[in-house]
C-alpha positions in Angstrom: -27.7 -38.2 -21.7 -25.6 -35.1 -22.5 -23.0 -35.4 -25.1 -19.6 -35.0 -23.4 -16.6 -33.4 -25.2 -12.9 -34.1 -24.7 -11.2 -31.1 -23.1 -8.2 -30.5 -25.4 -5.8 -33.4 -25.4 -6.6 -34.4 -21.8 -8.4 -37.6 -20.7 -11.2 -35.4 -19.3 -14.6 -35.5 -20.9 -17.2 -32.9 -19.8 -20.5 -31.5 -20.6 -19.7 -28.4 -22.8 -21.6 -26.3 -20.2 -19.7 -26.0 -17.0 -20.4 -24.0 -13.9 -18.3 -21.0 -12.9 -18.5 -21.1 -9.1 -17.2 -17.6 -8.1 -20.7 -16.8 -6.5 -20.3 -19.9 -4.3 -18.7 -18.5 -1.2 -17.1 -15.7 -3.2 -17.7 -13.1 -0.5 -14.9 -10.9 -1.7 -16.4 -10.7 -5.2 -20.2 -10.3 -4.4 -21.9 -8.6 -1.5 -24.4 -10.6 0.6 -23.9 -14.1 -0.7 -25.8 -16.8 1.1 -23.7 -19.9 1.5 -26.6 -22.3 1.5 -27.7 -20.9 -1.8 -24.2 -21.4 -3.0 -24.2 -25.1 -2.0 -27.6 -25.5 -3.7 -26.1 -24.1 -6.9 -23.4 -26.8 -6.8 -26.0 -29.5 -6.1 -28.3 -28.3 -8.9 -25.5 -28.1 -11.4 -24.4 -31.7 -10.7 -28.0 -33.0 -10.5 -28.8 -31.5 -13.9 -25.8 -33.0 -15.6 -23.1 -30.4 -15.5 -19.8 -32.1 -14.9 -17.2 -29.4 -14.5 -17.1 -27.0 -11.6 -14.7 -24.1 -11.9 -13.5 -22.5 -8.7 -10.3 -20.9 -7.2 -8.5 -20.3 -4.0 -9.2 -16.5 -4.3 -13.0 -16.9 -4.5 -13.8 -16.2 -0.8 -10.8 -16.5 -0.4 -10.9 -20.3 0.2 -14.6 -20.4 0.9 -15.7 -21.5 -2.6 -13.5 -24.5 -2.5 -14.6 -25.4 1.0 -18.3 -25.3 0.1 -17.8 -27.4 -3.0 -15.9 -29.9 -0.9 -18.8 -30.1 1.5 -21.2 -30.9 -1.4 -18.8 -33.5 -2.8 -18.8 -35.2 0.6 -22.6 -35.3 0.7 -22.7 -36.9 -2.7 -20.1 -39.5 -2.1 -19.4 -40.2 -5.8 -16.5 -38.0 -6.9 -15.7 -39.8 -10.1 -18.4 -38.1 -12.2 -17.3 -34.5 -11.2 -14.5 -32.6 -12.9 -13.1 -30.0 -10.5 -11.1 -27.2 -11.9 -9.4 -24.8 -9.4 -6.7 -22.2 -9.4 -3.8 -20.9 -7.3 -1.1 -18.2 -7.3 -2.3 -15.6 -4.8 -0.3 -15.4 -1.6 -1.1 -13.2 1.4 1.9 -11.3 2.8 0.8 -9.2 5.8 -2.0 -7.0 4.4 -0.9 -7.5 0.8 -1.8 -10.0 -1.8 1.0 -11.0 -4.1 1.3 -13.5 -7.0 3.7 -16.4 -6.6 4.3 -19.1 -9.3 7.3 -20.6 -7.6 7.3 -24.4 -7.7 7.3 -24.7 -3.9 4.3 -22.4 -3.6 2.3 -24.0 -6.4 2.8 -27.4 -4.8 1.6 -26.0 -1.5 -1.4 -24.5 -3.3 -2.4 -27.8 -4.6 -2.0 -29.5 -1.2 -4.2 -26.8 0.4 -6.8 -27.0 -2.3 -7.0 -30.8 -1.9 -7.8 -30.3 1.8 -10.4 -27.7 1.2 -12.1 -29.7 -1.5 -11.9 -32.8 0.6 -10.6 -34.9 -2.3 -7.3 -36.7 -3.1 -7.0 -35.4 -6.7 -7.9 -32.2 -8.7 -8.9 -32.8 -12.3 -7.6 -29.5 -13.6 -5.3 -27.1 -11.7 -4.5 -23.7 -13.1 -1.8 -21.2 -12.3 -4.4 -18.4 -11.8 -2.2 -15.4 -12.7 1.5 -15.0 -13.8 4.0 -13.6 -11.4 6.9 -11.5 -12.6 9.8 -13.7 -11.5 9.3 -17.4 -12.1 10.2 -18.9 -15.4 6.8 -20.3 -16.6 8.2 -23.6 -17.8 9.6 -24.2 -14.2 6.2 -23.4 -12.8 4.4 -25.8 -15.1 7.2 -28.4 -14.5 6.2 -28.4 -10.8 2.6 -29.1 -11.8 3.8 -31.9 -14.1 5.4 -33.6 -11.1 2.1 -33.4 -9.3 0.4 -34.8 -12.3 2.8 -37.7 -12.4 2.0 -38.3 -8.7 -1.8 -38.4 -9.5 -2.6 -35.3 -7.4 -3.8 -33.4 -10.5 -5.0 -34.8 -13.8 -4.3 -31.9 -16.1 -2.5 -28.6 -16.1 -3.9 -25.1 -16.9 -2.7 -21.6 -17.0 -4.9 -18.5 -16.8 -4.3 -14.8 -17.7 -0.9 -15.5 -19.3 0.3 -13.4 -22.2 1.0 -15.3 -25.5 4.8 -15.2 -24.6 4.2 -16.5 -21.1 1.9 -19.3 -22.5 4.6 -20.3 -25.0 7.2 -20.4 -22.3 4.9 -22.4 -20.0 4.2 -24.9 -22.9 7.9 -25.3 -23.9 7.6 -29.0 -23.0 4.1 -29.4 -24.3 2.6 -29.8 -20.7 -0.1 -27.1 -20.8 -3.6 -28.7 -21.4 -5.9 -25.8 -20.8 -5.7 -22.0 -21.1 -8.3 -19.8 -19.4 -8.6 -16.2 -20.4 -11.0 -13.3 -20.9 -13.0 -13.7 -24.1 -16.4 -12.6 -25.1 -18.1 -10.8 -28.0 -17.0 -7.4 -26.7 -13.5 -8.6 -25.8 -12.1 -10.5 -28.8 -8.3 -9.8 -28.5 -7.7 -13.5 -27.9 -8.7 -14.2 -31.6 -5.5 -12.6 -32.8 -3.0 -15.0 -31.3 -4.1 -16.9 -28.2 -6.9 -18.9 -29.8 -4.9 -19.9 -32.9 -1.9 -20.9 -30.7 -4.2 -23.0 -28.5 -5.9 -24.7 -31.5 -2.5 -25.5 -33.0 -1.2 -27.0 -29.8 -4.2 -29.0 -28.7 -4.8 -26.6 -25.8 -8.4 -26.1 -24.8 -9.3 -22.4 -24.4 -11.9 -21.7 -21.7 -13.3 -18.2 -21.9 -14.1 -16.3 -18.7 -16.6 -13.4 -18.5 -18.4 -15.1 -21.4 -21.5 -13.0 -20.9 -19.5 -9.8 -20.1 -20.9 -9.7 -16.6 -24.5 -10.1 -17.8 -24.4 -7.5 -20.6 -24.6 -10.3 -23.3 -27.6 -11.8 -21.5 -29.6 -8.8 -22.6 -30.7 -8.0 -19.1 -29.7 -4.3 -18.9 -30.9 -1.0 -20.4 -29.5 2.5 -20.4 -31.0 3.2 -16.9 -29.5 0.1 -15.2 -27.2 1.0 -12.2 -24.5 -1.2 -10.8 -23.1 -1.5 -7.2 -20.8 -4.6 -7.6 -17.7 -5.3 -9.6 -19.5 -4.0 -12.8 -19.4 -0.5 -11.4 -15.7 -0.2 -12.2 -15.7 -2.0 -15.6 -15.1 0.3 -18.6 -17.7 -1.7 -20.6 -20.4 -0.3 -18.2 -19.3 3.4 -18.4 -20.9 6.2 -20.4 -20.7 6.1 -24.2 -19.1 2.7 -24.2 -22.1 1.3 -22.3 -24.5 2.9 -24.9 -22.6 1.5 -27.8 -22.6 -2.0 -26.2 -26.3 -1.9 -25.6 -26.9 -1.0 -29.3 -24.9 -4.1 -30.4 -27.0 -6.2 -28.0 -30.2 -4.9 -29.6 -28.9 -6.0 -33.0 -28.1 -9.4 -31.6 -31.7 -9.6 -30.3 -33.0 -9.7 -33.9 -31.3 -13.1 -34.3 -32.2 -14.3 -30.8 -35.9 -13.5 -31.2 -36.2 -16.2 -33.8 -35.0 -18.8 -31.3 -36.8 -20.6 -28.4 -33.7 -20.0 -26.2 -32.5 -16.9 -24.5 -29.8 -14.5 -25.6 -27.3 -15.8 -23.1 -27.7 -19.3 -24.6 -27.2 -18.1 -28.2 -24.0 -16.2 -27.2 -22.6 -19.3 -25.4 -23.5 -21.5 -28.3 -21.6 -19.1 -30.6 -18.5 -19.5 -28.5 -18.7 -23.3 -28.9 -18.4 -22.9 -32.6 -14.9 -21.4 -32.2 -11.7 -23.5 -32.7 -10.1 -24.5 -29.4 -13.2 -23.7 -27.3 -14.6 -27.0 -26.0 -16.6 -25.8 -23.0 -17.9 -22.6 -21.4 -18.3 -21.9 -17.7 -21.1 -19.4 -17.1 -21.8 -18.5 -13.5 -25.1 -18.4 -11.7 -26.5 -16.9 -8.5 -29.8 -18.8 -8.5 -30.4 -22.5 -9.3 -32.8 -21.5 -12.1 -30.0 -19.8 -13.9 -28.1 -23.1 -14.1 -31.1 -24.7 -15.8 -31.3 -21.8 -18.1 -27.5 -22.0 -18.9 -28.1 -25.7 -19.9 -30.5 -24.6 -22.6 -27.4 -23.6 -24.6 -27.1 -27.3 -25.6 -30.4 -27.0 -27.6 -29.4 -23.9 -29.6 -29.0 -24.5 -33.4 -27.0 -21.8 -35.2 -26.9 -21.7 -39.0 -23.6 -20.7 -40.7 -25.3 -17.4 -41.7 -26.3 -16.7 -38.1 -22.7 -17.5 -36.9 -21.4 -15.1 -39.4 -24.0 -12.4 -38.6 -23.1 -12.5 -34.9 -19.4 -12.3 -35.7 -20.1 -9.2 -37.8 -22.2 -7.4 -35.2 -19.4 -7.6 -32.8 -16.4 -7.4 -35.2 
C-alpha cells in the first residue's frame, strides 16, 4: 500500500507520484500519438497505484480529457482517482486567447465535467492568467463551484507571484502549478516560500526538463518535437546542461534506481512540494516513475544535488 500525502491544505490525499497526461491525446503537443496507447497509460497508472491524473482542456485540445473519461467509465470506481484539469484557453476564430472571466471559467468546468464523464473535478486550475480579469474574482468563481461540489479544490498555474497573491487574497488557492526543475529554479526565490507559508501545494511541471534530467541524451541527440525550440536544448547551453547531468550521474550510479527517480525524489524533499507529475509515453515508463518512491537520499546527497545545479 503506497503512502498517500495530503495535497496542501485540501482534503485530497494522493500518491506522491502522479501522472502528467499530456501525451494522452495531446495531438497538438506530440506528433503521431496512438490513442489506445494513451488509454493504456491511464489504465497502467491507476492499476499500479497512481492516484492523481493531471490533464487540461488544451491537451488535444479536449482529447486528453475525453480519453481519461472513457477509462474512468470502464473502471466504474471514480472515488479512488484524483482528477486535476485546467482551463483558460478560448478559441476565437483562428486565434487562441486566454480568458479568466468568471463566466468563462464556469463554462470551462461544465465542459470538462462532460468530457471527463464525471460529476466533480478534484482539482481545477486556471491554466494561464489573462490580462484583464482580477485574479481574486476568477478564483471567487471557482470557490462558488467548490461550494456547489463541482470541484473539490482550486488551483492556479503559470501565475506570477503578484497574480498568485491577488488570487489568494481570500485564502482560496489550494495548489499552484509552475515550471520548476533543477535547471529552472526561479521559483525558489519567492513562489515556493509563499506557497509554503500559505499552505499551498506547489506542483512542478517539466520536472525532468523534457527528458534532459532523465540522463537519456548526449551531445549528438537531435530533437523534432517541442524540445527543438527550447533554449535548454540549444548550442552551448545544451553542452553545459549535459555536463551537470554527468556530475549528477556520480550520485545516481550508487543507487539501484534511475536518474529520473533520483531527481524526482529530490523535489519531494522541498518545502511545499507534496507530489510530482512526470509524464510517460509508454506504460513501462509509468512503472519506472513509481520507483521514485524507493529512492533514499542522505542529507549530504540532497545538498550535493543542490550544489551541482545551484
